[in-house]
C-alpha positions as CSV (number, residue, x, y, z in Angstrom):
1,M,19.9,9.7,-56.2
2,T,18.2,9.3,-53.3
3,K,19.2,10.2,-49.7
4,S,22.0,7.5,-47.6
5,D,21.7,7.2,-44.3
6,N,25.2,9.8,-44.2
7,I,26.0,13.1,-45.8
8,Y,29.1,13.2,-46.1
9,I,28.7,10.0,-48.4
10,D,26.2,11.8,-50.2
11,A,28.7,14.4,-50.9
12,L,30.9,12.4,-51.9
13,K,28.7,10.5,-54.5
14,L,27.8,13.9,-56.0
15,G,32.0,14.9,-56.2
16,V,32.3,11.5,-57.9
17,D,29.6,12.0,-60.4
18,K,30.5,15.5,-61.5
19,M,33.9,14.8,-62.0
20,P,34.8,15.7,-65.2
21,N,33.3,19.6,-64.2
22,G,33.3,20.1,-61.0
23,V,31.0,21.5,-58.5
24,S,30.6,24.1,-56.0
25,R,30.0,24.4,-52.8
26,D,26.5,26.1,-53.1
27,E,25.4,23.5,-55.9
28,L,26.7,21.2,-53.5
29,M,24.1,22.6,-50.8
30,E,21.6,22.6,-53.2
31,H,21.8,19.4,-54.3
32,L,21.7,17.7,-50.3
33,R,18.7,19.7,-50.0
34,K,16.9,18.6,-52.9
35,I,17.1,14.7,-51.6
36,G,16.1,15.4,-48.4
37,W,19.1,16.8,-45.9
38,E,18.2,19.3,-43.9
39,F,20.9,21.4,-41.7
40,N,21.0,24.8,-39.7
41,Q,23.2,27.7,-40.3
42,I,26.1,26.3,-37.7
43,Q,25.9,22.9,-39.3
44,E,25.9,24.6,-42.9
45,Q,28.9,26.2,-41.8
46,Y,30.6,23.3,-40.6
47,L,29.8,21.6,-43.8
48,T,31.5,24.3,-46.1
49,R,34.6,23.6,-44.2
50,W,34.3,20.0,-44.8
51,F,33.5,20.7,-48.5
52,F,36.9,22.8,-49.0
53,T,38.9,20.3,-47.6
54,N,37.2,17.5,-49.2
55,Y,37.4,19.3,-52.6
56,Y,40.3,20.6,-54.1
57,Y,40.1,24.7,-54.4
58,N,43.8,25.4,-54.0
59,H,43.3,28.8,-52.1
60,A,40.6,26.8,-49.8
61,Y,42.7,23.8,-49.3
62,N,45.2,25.2,-48.3
63,I,44.4,27.4,-45.6
64,L,42.0,25.1,-44.3
65,K,44.6,22.0,-44.2
66,Q,47.1,24.2,-42.1
67,G,43.9,25.2,-39.2
68,N,45.2,28.4,-38.6
69,P,42.1,29.8,-36.7
70,S,42.6,33.2,-37.6
71,Q,43.4,32.1,-41.8
72,I,39.8,30.5,-41.5
73,A,37.9,33.1,-40.0
74,S,39.1,35.5,-42.5
75,A,38.8,33.3,-44.8
76,Q,35.2,32.3,-44.2
77,K,34.3,36.0,-45.6
78,D,35.5,34.8,-48.8
79,M,33.9,31.7,-48.6
80,D,30.8,33.7,-48.1
81,Q,30.9,35.7,-51.6
82,H,33.4,33.9,-54.0
83,W,34.6,30.4,-53.2
84,N,31.0,29.2,-52.8
85,K,30.4,29.4,-56.6
86,I,34.0,28.2,-57.9
87,S,33.8,24.4,-59.5
88,C,35.9,22.5,-57.1
89,Y,37.3,18.6,-57.3
90,L,37.2,16.1,-54.8
91,T,41.0,15.3,-53.1
92,A,42.2,12.2,-53.8
93,E,42.2,11.6,-50.4
94,A,38.0,11.9,-50.7
95,Y,38.1,9.8,-53.7
96,S,39.6,7.1,-51.7
97,T,37.2,7.7,-49.2
98,Y,34.4,6.6,-51.3
99,V,35.8,4.0,-53.1
100,D,36.9,2.1,-49.3
101,Y,33.1,2.9,-49.0
102,Q,31.6,1.7,-51.7
103,V,34.1,-1.8,-50.8
104,L,33.0,-2.4,-48.0
105,Q,29.6,-1.4,-48.8
106,S,29.7,-4.9,-51.4
107,T,31.3,-6.7,-49.1
108,R,28.7,-6.3,-46.4
109,K,26.2,-7.5,-48.9
110,S,28.6,-10.4,-50.3
111,T,28.6,-11.3,-46.7
112,K,25.3,-11.3,-46.0
113,Q,24.8,-13.8,-49.3
114,A,27.3,-16.2,-47.9
115,R,26.1,-16.1,-44.5
116,N,22.2,-17.3,-45.9
117,I,24.4,-20.0,-49.0
118,S,26.0,-21.6,-45.6
119,L,22.9,-21.6,-43.7
120,I,20.6,-23.1,-46.7
121,A,23.4,-25.7,-46.6
122,I,23.6,-26.3,-43.5
123,I,20.0,-27.0,-43.0
124,I,20.2,-29.5,-46.0
125,S,23.4,-31.4,-44.5
126,A,21.4,-31.5,-41.6
127,S,17.9,-32.7,-42.9
128,F,19.9,-35.3,-44.8
129,A,22.2,-36.5,-41.5
130,L,18.7,-37.1,-40.4
131,I,16.9,-38.6,-43.0
132,Q,20.0,-41.2,-42.7
133,I,19.3,-41.8,-39.3
134,L,15.4,-42.1,-39.5
135,L,16.2,-44.9,-42.8
136,E,19.2,-46.2,-40.0
137,V,16.2,-47.0,-37.0
138,F,13.6,-48.1,-39.4
139,S,15.5,-50.7,-41.6
140,N,16.4,-52.4,-38.7
141,C,13.1,-52.3,-37.6
């Protein structure tokens, strides 16, 4: 797998690819580093929280979705000690986000192809119009 322009899309793609077996937070971080992403400790903590709100592990998901700062702070210790090795699965919302991204990418590609085809059609039409005008001018001479 190659690195995309968005670390979160890479993280979601791994979740889709590993859907039958799940993926742990540690596996995700290793994968992201392997494909070329670099992040500092604060970014890694943020990615950890993002992971547990987009990959389902019931205990972590419930705490982080509720957003209670004291629960999140105490949960951080559990994350570091235990949760990071547990296989988790993409939430329906995260999967939907990934599918939406794929549709958007496909639409962009199709739009680019349609634009190119329409430009070619305009050039051909203009060429035929020019030829028609020139034929009229020279036939009247």
